[in-house]
C-alpha positions as a printed Julia matrix, in Angstrom:
511×3 Matrix{Float64}:
 -23.82   -7.09   25.04
 -22.21   -4.23   23.04
 -22.55   -4.17   19.3
 -18.83   -4.78   18.68
 -18.65   -7.77   21.02
 -21.82   -9.18   19.53
 -20.38   -8.96   16.02
 -17.15  -10.55   17.22
 -19.14  -13.34   18.89
 -21.23  -14.06   15.78
 -18.16  -14.1    13.57
 -16.47  -16.63   15.83
 -19.49  -18.92   15.6
 -19.35  -18.68   11.79
 -15.62  -19.38   11.74
 -15.76  -22.6    13.78
 -14.51  -25.34   11.45
 -17.15  -28.01   12.03
 -19.82  -29.53    9.78
 -23.18  -27.78   10.16
 -24.78  -30.75   11.92
 -21.97  -30.94   14.49
 -22.09  -27.19   14.98
 -25.83  -27.39   15.63
 -25.31  -30.17   18.15
 -22.58  -28.2    19.85
 -24.87  -25.25   20.56
 -28.0   -27.2    21.49
 -26.65  -30.18   23.41
 -26.35  -30.61   27.15
 -23.59  -33.2    27.32
 -21.97  -32.89   30.75
 -18.46  -33.69   29.46
 -18.69  -30.91   26.89
 -19.81  -28.46   29.58
 -16.8   -29.36   31.71
 -14.57  -28.94   28.69
 -15.87  -25.4    28.03
 -15.71  -24.39   31.68
 -12.13  -25.59   31.68
 -11.49  -23.44   28.6
 -12.77  -20.35   30.45
 -10.52  -21.1    33.41
  -7.5   -21.57   31.16
  -8.3   -18.34   29.3
  -8.48  -16.38   32.58
  -5.12  -17.77   33.65
  -3.59  -17.02   30.27
  -4.82  -13.42   30.01
  -4.17  -12.41   33.64
  -6.84   -9.71   33.45
  -6.72   -6.49   35.43
  -9.55   -5.63   37.86
 -10.85   -3.1    35.32
 -11.06   -5.72   32.57
 -12.79   -8.2    34.87
 -15.33   -5.56   35.95
 -16.32   -4.72   32.37
 -16.55   -8.4    31.47
 -18.83   -9.05   34.44
 -20.96   -6.02   33.57
 -21.43   -7.26   29.99
 -22.31  -10.75   31.2
 -24.93   -9.48   33.65
 -26.49   -6.89   31.34
 -27.53   -8.93   28.32
 -30.4    -7.05   26.55
 -33.78   -8.7    26.48
 -34.28  -10.91   23.46
 -30.53  -11.57   23.18
 -30.24  -13.97   26.1
 -28.3   -17.16   25.45
 -30.38  -20.27   24.79
 -27.81  -22.83   25.91
 -24.9   -23.15   28.28
 -22.63  -23.46   25.3
 -23.58  -20.04   23.97
 -22.96  -18.55   27.41
 -19.54  -20.18   27.61
 -18.64  -19.12   24.11
 -19.63  -15.52   24.87
 -17.36  -15.63   27.92
 -14.42  -16.72   25.79
 -15.07  -14.06   23.17
 -15.75  -11.27   25.66
 -12.62  -12.0    27.69
 -10.34  -11.91   24.67
 -12.08   -8.9    23.12
 -11.81   -6.81   26.29
  -8.19   -7.85   26.82
  -7.35   -6.8    23.24
  -8.6    -3.32   24.28
  -6.88   -3.33   27.66
  -5.68    0.31   27.45
  -9.2     1.56   26.66
 -10.75   -0.6    29.4
  -8.42    0.83   32.04
  -8.9     4.39   30.73
 -12.69    4.15   31.28
 -12.02    4.04   35.05
 -10.26    7.41   34.93
 -12.77   10.31   35.4
 -10.67   12.67   33.26
 -10.4    10.14   30.43
 -14.16    9.5    30.56
 -14.83   13.22   30.32
 -12.38   13.64   27.43
 -14.01   10.71   25.63
 -17.57   11.97   26.01
 -16.65   15.52   25.0
 -15.12   14.15   21.79
 -18.26   12.3    20.67
 -19.91   13.85   17.61
 -23.38   13.42   16.15
 -21.8    11.42   13.34
 -20.22    9.09   15.92
 -23.61    8.52   17.55
 -25.25    7.73   14.23
 -22.43    5.29   13.4
 -23.09    3.29   16.57
 -26.88    3.45   16.22
 -27.69    5.98   18.95
 -30.24    8.79   18.69
 -28.53   12.14   19.49
 -31.87   13.48   20.72
 -32.44   10.65   23.18
 -32.9    11.95   26.73
 -30.25    9.61   28.15
 -27.78   10.37   25.39
 -28.21   14.14   25.74
 -27.75   13.91   29.52
 -24.58   11.85   29.11
 -23.08   14.25   26.58
 -23.8    17.28   28.81
 -22.43   15.64   31.95
 -19.23   17.11   33.39
 -18.65   13.91   35.37
 -19.84   11.01   33.14
 -19.98    7.78   35.12
 -18.53    4.43   34.05
 -21.84    2.56   34.27
 -23.61    5.34   32.35
 -21.16    4.87   29.5
 -21.43    1.07   29.61
 -25.24    1.22   29.66
 -25.81    3.92   27.01
 -22.83    3.54   24.66
 -21.71    0.0    25.44
 -18.18   -1.17   26.15
 -17.4    -2.2    22.56
 -18.45    1.16   21.13
 -16.66    3.0    23.96
 -13.48    1.08   23.05
 -13.89    2.09   19.41
 -14.36    5.76   20.29
 -11.42    5.71   22.67
  -9.12    4.0    20.15
 -10.1     6.51   17.48
  -9.56    9.48   19.81
  -6.33    8.17   21.26
  -5.14    6.95   17.89
  -5.62   10.41   16.4
  -3.7    11.93   19.28
  -0.85    9.43   18.93
  -0.82    9.84   15.16
  -0.52   13.62   15.53
   2.33   13.23   18.04
   4.34   10.74   15.98
   3.67   12.69   12.77
   4.99   15.85   14.44
   8.08   13.98   15.66
   8.64   12.48   12.21
   8.32   15.89   10.52
  10.7    17.45   13.04
  13.21   14.7    12.21
  13.01   15.61    8.52
  10.86   12.67    7.45
   8.26   12.82    4.67
   4.81   12.95    6.31
   2.42   13.47    3.37
   1.47   10.92    0.72
   1.87   11.9    -2.92
  -1.5    11.89   -4.69
  -0.12   10.84   -8.06
   2.8     8.78   -9.31
   5.65   10.73  -10.88
   6.33    8.52  -13.9
   9.41    9.21  -16.08
   8.48    9.93  -19.71
  11.66   11.49  -21.1
  13.3     9.62  -24.0
  15.54    6.8   -22.84
  14.21    6.75  -19.27
  10.5     6.05  -19.73
  11.13    2.38  -18.94
  13.65    2.97  -16.15
  11.23    1.66  -13.52
  10.17   -1.39  -15.54
  11.61   -4.75  -16.55
  11.31   -4.22  -20.31
  14.09   -2.64  -22.34
  15.16   -2.21  -25.96
  17.97   -0.52  -27.87
  16.62    2.95  -27.01
  16.5     2.27  -23.24
  19.08    4.08  -21.15
  17.93    2.48  -17.88
  15.84   -0.5   -16.79
  15.38   -3.11  -14.05
  16.84   -6.62  -14.24
  15.92   -9.64  -12.12
  18.69  -11.98  -10.96
  18.22  -15.56   -9.82
  20.4   -14.84   -6.77
  22.53  -12.11   -5.24
  24.43  -14.49   -2.96
  28.12  -13.61   -2.93
  27.6   -10.57   -5.17
  28.5    -7.01   -4.31
  27.92   -3.64   -6.04
  30.79   -1.18   -6.29
  31.14    1.88   -8.53
  28.53    0.66  -10.99
  30.11   -2.78  -11.3
  29.12   -6.17   -9.92
  31.67   -8.37   -8.17
  31.9   -11.88   -6.74
  33.14  -11.67   -3.17
  34.98  -14.74   -1.85
  35.64  -15.76    1.76
  39.15  -14.32    1.44
  37.61  -10.9     0.67
  39.12  -10.95   -2.82
  36.63   -9.51   -5.31
  36.35  -10.58   -8.95
  34.22   -8.65  -11.42
  31.27  -10.56  -12.83
  31.71  -11.13  -16.56
  28.98  -10.34  -19.11
  28.5   -14.07  -19.76
  28.11  -14.81  -16.04
  25.68  -11.94  -15.68
  23.57  -13.25  -18.57
  23.37  -16.61  -16.79
  22.26  -14.92  -13.56
  19.41  -13.02  -15.21
  16.07  -14.76  -15.09
  12.38  -14.18  -15.77
  11.4   -16.86  -13.27
   9.29  -15.32  -10.54
   8.97  -11.86  -12.14
   5.15  -12.17  -12.06
   5.35  -11.68   -8.28
   7.49   -8.52   -8.31
   5.51   -5.46   -7.19
   6.84   -2.87   -9.63
   4.17   -0.31   -8.69
   5.58   -0.19   -5.12
   8.99    0.76   -6.55
   7.31    3.45   -8.67
   5.66    4.77   -5.5
   8.98    5.03   -3.67
  10.53    6.73   -6.7
   7.65    9.23   -6.65
   8.38    9.99   -3.01
  12.05   10.66   -3.87
  10.99   12.82   -6.81
   8.53   14.98   -4.86
  11.08   15.57   -2.11
  13.58   16.63   -4.81
  10.86   18.92   -6.2
  10.28   20.47   -2.75
  14.0    21.31   -2.57
  13.52   23.32   -5.81
  15.45   20.59   -7.64
  18.63   21.2    -5.66
  19.01   18.15   -3.41
  18.5    14.38   -3.74
  18.91   12.71   -0.34
  20.95    9.51   -0.09
  18.6     8.17    2.59
  14.86    8.81    2.47
  13.06    8.85    5.85
   9.28    8.4     5.74
   6.51    8.49    8.33
   5.59    4.77    8.35
   1.79    5.21    7.86
   2.53    6.58    4.38
   3.66    3.08    3.42
   0.96    1.11    5.26
  -2.82    0.94    5.02
  -3.24    1.7     8.73
  -2.66    5.1    10.35
  -1.19    3.39   13.4
   0.58    0.33   11.97
   1.08   -2.62   14.28
   4.4    -4.38   14.81
   3.59   -7.17   12.35
   2.72   -4.58    9.68
   6.05   -2.83   10.21
   7.84   -6.19   10.0
   5.96   -6.96    6.79
   6.91   -3.56    5.35
  10.59   -4.09    6.15
  10.43   -7.56    4.57
   8.87   -6.06    1.44
  11.65   -3.5     1.09
  14.2    -6.29    1.5
  12.38   -8.46   -1.05
  13.82   -6.38   -3.91
  17.28   -7.69   -3.05
  17.51   -9.69   -6.3
  16.61   -6.76   -8.56
  19.3    -4.48   -9.91
  19.09   -1.24  -11.81
  20.92   -1.14  -15.12
  22.14    2.13  -16.65
  23.52    2.11  -20.19
  26.19    4.57  -21.27
  28.72    4.92  -24.08
  32.38    4.34  -23.3
  35.12    6.63  -24.63
  35.43    4.27  -27.6
  31.71    4.64  -28.36
  30.91    1.08  -27.25
  27.72    0.69  -25.14
  28.45   -0.33  -21.55
  26.19   -1.19  -18.64
  26.54   -0.11  -15.0
  24.7    -1.8   -12.15
  23.19   -0.35   -8.98
  21.18   -1.48   -5.99
  17.5    -0.71   -6.42
  16.36   -0.69   -2.8
  18.01   -0.96    0.62
  16.34   -0.96    4.03
  18.21    1.49    6.26
  16.45    1.67    9.66
  13.19    1.86   11.59
  12.76    4.42   14.4
   9.92    3.12   16.58
   9.64    6.26   18.73
   9.19    8.59   15.75
   7.47    5.92   13.61
   9.96    6.52   10.81
  11.11    3.96    8.27
  14.06    4.77    6.02
  15.36    3.35    2.75
  17.95    4.21    0.14
  18.11    3.61   -3.61
  21.39    4.35   -5.39
  19.69    3.41   -8.69
  16.59    5.6    -8.38
  18.66    8.53   -7.13
  20.96    8.22  -10.12
  18.22    7.96  -12.76
  16.42   10.94  -11.2
  19.64   12.95  -11.41
  20.15   11.92  -15.04
  16.52   12.65  -15.97
  16.77   16.11  -14.39
  19.99   16.97  -16.23
  18.56   15.66  -19.51
  15.39   17.75  -19.08
  17.2    21.1   -18.68
  16.77   23.52  -21.58
  20.1    25.06  -22.56
  21.37   28.12  -24.34
  23.79   27.96  -27.27
  26.71   28.16  -24.84
  25.28   25.13  -23.0
  24.28   27.13  -19.91
  20.82   26.39  -18.46
  17.96   28.62  -19.58
  16.46   30.52  -16.66
  12.79   31.5   -16.25
  11.74   34.99  -15.14
  11.11   33.68  -11.6
  14.68   32.39  -11.38
  13.9    28.67  -11.83
  15.72   26.57  -14.41
  13.64   25.99  -17.54
  13.05   22.31  -18.36
  11.33   20.04  -20.86
   8.51   17.83  -19.5
  10.12   14.76  -17.93
   7.37   13.08  -15.88
   3.7    12.22  -16.09
   1.37   12.78  -13.12
  -1.75   11.08  -14.43
  -1.8     7.83  -12.41
  -3.21    7.96   -8.89
  -1.14    6.45   -6.09
  -4.26    4.6    -4.91
  -3.37    2.25   -7.8
  -0.76    0.86   -5.4
  -3.4    -1.31   -3.71
  -4.66   -2.98   -6.91
  -3.94   -6.72   -6.9
  -3.94   -7.36  -10.67
  -0.3    -6.32  -11.19
  -0.24   -7.21  -14.9
  -3.2    -4.87  -15.53
  -1.51   -2.18  -13.43
   1.64   -2.4   -15.56
  -0.52   -2.17  -18.7
  -1.85    1.15  -17.41
   1.64    2.55  -16.84
   2.69    1.53  -20.36
  -0.46    2.97  -21.98
  -0.26    6.28  -20.09
   3.38    6.6   -21.16
   2.36    5.97  -24.79
  -0.33    8.67  -24.57
   1.94   11.21  -22.84
   4.85   10.69  -25.25
   2.81   10.45  -28.47
   3.16   14.09  -29.42
  -0.13   14.0   -31.33
  -3.83   13.38  -30.73
  -3.89    9.8   -32.0
  -1.77    7.68  -29.65
  -2.06    3.93  -30.16
  -0.39    0.61  -29.35
  -0.87   -2.9   -30.71
  -2.09   -5.68  -28.41
   0.94   -7.85  -29.16
   3.33   -4.94  -28.53
   1.65   -4.1   -25.22
   2.0    -7.69  -24.02
   5.65   -7.82  -25.08
   6.48   -4.61  -23.18
   4.72   -5.93  -20.09
   7.19   -8.69  -19.16
   5.1    -9.84  -16.19
   2.09  -10.31  -18.44
   4.22  -11.83  -21.2
   5.63  -14.41  -18.8
   2.17  -15.34  -17.52
   0.81  -15.44  -21.07
   3.55  -17.78  -22.32
   3.03  -20.18  -19.41
  -0.78  -20.05  -19.32
  -2.85  -23.13  -20.16
  -5.88  -20.91  -20.89
  -4.62  -17.8   -22.63
  -8.12  -16.58  -23.59
  -9.29  -16.44  -19.97
  -6.06  -14.73  -18.91
  -6.34  -12.05  -21.59
  -9.99  -11.4   -20.78
  -9.3   -10.93  -17.06
  -6.27   -8.68  -17.48
  -7.52   -6.45  -20.3
 -10.97   -5.96  -18.82
  -9.26   -4.79  -15.61
  -6.85   -2.62  -17.61
  -9.69   -0.66  -19.23
 -11.43   -0.29  -15.85
  -8.27    1.07  -14.22
  -7.73    3.61  -17.0
 -11.05    5.13  -15.91
 -10.85    4.77  -12.13
  -7.14    5.08  -11.3
  -5.93    7.69  -13.77
  -6.64   11.34  -14.53
  -6.71   10.81  -18.3
 -10.34   11.9   -18.7
  -9.68   14.93  -16.5
  -6.59   16.11  -18.4
  -7.25   15.07  -22.02
 -10.17   16.55  -23.93
 -12.68   13.91  -25.07
 -10.16   11.09  -24.77
 -11.45    7.77  -26.07
 -10.79    4.87  -23.7
 -11.64    1.25  -24.55
 -14.94    0.04  -23.09
 -14.3    -2.84  -20.61
 -17.65   -4.42  -21.5
 -17.03   -4.51  -25.27
 -15.59   -7.91  -26.34
 -13.97   -6.18  -29.33
 -11.51   -4.55  -26.89
 -10.34   -7.87  -25.43
  -7.53   -9.62  -27.36
  -8.05  -13.25  -28.36
  -5.62  -15.71  -29.9
  -7.21  -14.92  -33.24
  -7.04  -11.11  -32.97
  -3.93  -10.5   -30.89
  -1.66   -9.67  -33.84
  -4.16   -7.41  -35.65
  -5.8    -5.6   -32.72
  -4.61   -2.03  -32.15
  -5.79    0.07  -29.2
  -6.38    3.75  -29.96
  -6.69    6.58  -27.42
  -7.73    9.51  -29.58
  -8.28   12.9   -27.93
  -8.44   16.63  -28.66
  -5.4    17.76  -26.69
  -4.91   18.62  -23.02
  -7.18   20.85  -20.95
  -4.17   22.42  -19.24
  -0.44   22.16  -18.73
  -0.38   19.22  -16.37
   3.08   19.51  -14.81
   2.31   19.47  -11.11
   1.39   16.86   -8.5
  -2.2    18.06   -8.35
């Protein structure tokens, strides 16, 4: 029995939902009715899977080559192994069939490295292993005996997966899609736009996100929001109606960091164009947005659903009218555009993020007295710092979203402080983090909530940011020190300080 199948088999035994005493009886009993039931299950499984001859051969080989000391003690264990083995082999049908092709076997064996052998518990210096690796015509039974079917499937999937990944990545790149992940978030820090990718806003905010209870019957057009009736007559939504539509209900579940990640992708593509072009539609090689290099159909479906889940969030941009009165314009934050299965490309658009990026860029340009842009010696336009690059994109996978948002707020405070003594009060931090604020206000045990979120916040500042790399001797709160965790008694007096001795270098690139 190969190592992979054995692990699969053991896991299935552990996952059976039966009391321990019933589970013990199941695997030690000899009840004839139970035996018939399991034999019937094997027959039904064979009919359901409709195995190829290659799959059946490997299954039979595994069943008749159980290593000594691992033999099954009861008929039930034998039957259960059959069920597991059949489904496991069928889930690797492509690899099973490939093992019967002499050229594929040779390609597989030639790809095996010493590291691969160590990973599957084989000695590279073993006589049998050395002979197999040197063979120009490795046989099927040699592979099954020495490597095992489960490990051979793993090696094949890795080899074939890498080949497929290279092919689809090349196709995606040829089609103009983004094929490399950004290492760090590009987080806006310029005055007025530092909160443009967050839910909090104040009088100084020029852009922010707003959550609506529903977008049913609403339509965006030219920065305005309209009600669209069945007769196709559109009526602009009034300020009072819009206030009624805004809600904080459910904001705890909004994944803001994913929006920041997509904004970063837009930004870095704009950067690659030498700040000349912002694409209306952004095409991305799908693995950049998934955890798996070769995402399965359900993962692609989940990704599309996630993009569509931001339907009820709008981007708000504040401007001054000709009369000097503040006005708000509204834009879609995220739209799913298409998925190209052949090239493994997923595409989205964001009228809001494109617009704030354009505004941030124009605001950051240094100008001469005649209002023309200042030009550097190399011909590039000279700009003020507009983004921070200190938060790693691996932060995207952190589950404590309130702590993640704390980190974005704190890094922005440090980057925009303009001195070596940046600080923020505990109460202020909570108020700016609307997701945390909402959870805090509704929590029945505020002390436990604060402890969990702030301890994680201080951990993430160390593990998911480059603060200690960029700032000289920066002081970060110790996660293990209770004095750094707000309580109901200290929340209004506690101030977090992040003193440092300046930056090590000019950190303006996605390093």
